[in-house]
C-alpha positions in Angstrom: 22.7 34.6 -1.6 26.2 35.9 -1.4 29.1 34.2 0.3 29.0 34.6 4.0 25.3 35.0 4.3 23.2 32.4 6.1 19.8 31.2 5.2 16.9 32.6 7.2 15.0 29.3 6.9 14.9 27.4 10.1 15.5 23.7 10.0 12.9 21.6 11.5 13.8 18.3 13.1 13.0 15.2 11.2 10.4 13.2 12.9 10.5 9.5 12.1 7.1 7.7 12.1 6.9 4.1 12.8 4.2 2.2 11.0 2.0 -0.1 13.0 1.7 -3.7 11.9 -1.8 -3.1 10.6 -0.6 -0.1 8.5 2.1 -2.2 7.0 -0.4 -4.9 6.2 -2.7 -2.3 4.5 0.3 -1.2 2.4 1.0 -4.8 1.4 -2.7 -5.5 0.6 -2.7 -2.4 -1.6 0.4 -3.7 -3.4 -1.2 -7.1 -3.8 -4.4 -5.6 -5.2 -2.3 -3.8 -7.8 -0.3 -6.9 -8.6 -3.5 -8.9 -9.0 -4.9 -6.4 -11.4 -1.7 -6.4 -13.5 -1.6 -10.2 -13.6 -5.2 -10.5 -14.5 -4.7 -8.1 -17.4 -1.8 -10.3 -18.7 -3.7 -13.5 -18.2 -1.3 -14.8 -15.5 -4.0 -15.3 -12.9 -6.7 -17.9 -13.2 -10.2 -16.4 -13.8 -11.4 -18.5 -10.9 -9.0 -16.9 -8.4 -10.6 -13.9 -6.6 -8.6 -10.9 -5.4 -9.3 -12.1 -1.8 -7.8 -15.6 -2.6 -4.8 -13.9 -4.2 -4.2 -11.7 -1.2 -4.6 -14.6 1.3 -2.3 -16.8 -0.7 0.4 -14.1 -1.2 0.4 -12.1 2.1 3.6 -12.7 4.1 3.2 -15.0 7.0 4.1 -12.3 9.6 1.1 -10.2 8.4 -1.5 -12.9 8.4 -2.7 -12.1 11.9 -3.6 -8.5 10.8 -5.4 -9.5 7.7 -9.2 -9.4 7.7 -12.0 -9.1 5.1 -12.7 -5.6 6.6 -9.1 -4.5 6.0 -9.1 -5.9 2.4 -12.4 -4.2 1.8 -11.2 -0.9 3.2 -8.1 -0.9 1.1 -9.9 -2.0 -2.1 -12.6 0.7 -1.6 -9.9 3.3 -1.1 -8.0 2.3 -4.2 -11.0 2.0 -6.4 -12.5 5.4 -5.3 -9.3 7.3 -6.3 -8.0 5.8 -9.5 -6.9 9.1 -11.0 -5.3 10.5 -7.9 -3.1 7.4 -7.3 -2.0 6.7 -10.9 
């Protein structure tokens, strides 16, 4: 493009999405599942502590109302079904 020419591309307005509390909780659960796996590999988590216990223990207080076994299960199933896509 030479000097003085303008781009023919039109700018689209940026739309900001606000995550719901449940979506934020799902993201945190995903991170905690990953953290649990890393810590297990390094031997920094007791063999008797389950991933569920780890999540319940480490989820921030403000997200505890949104946490449920169904949410944890959904996140865990999503992560485990797409190991190559997410790595």
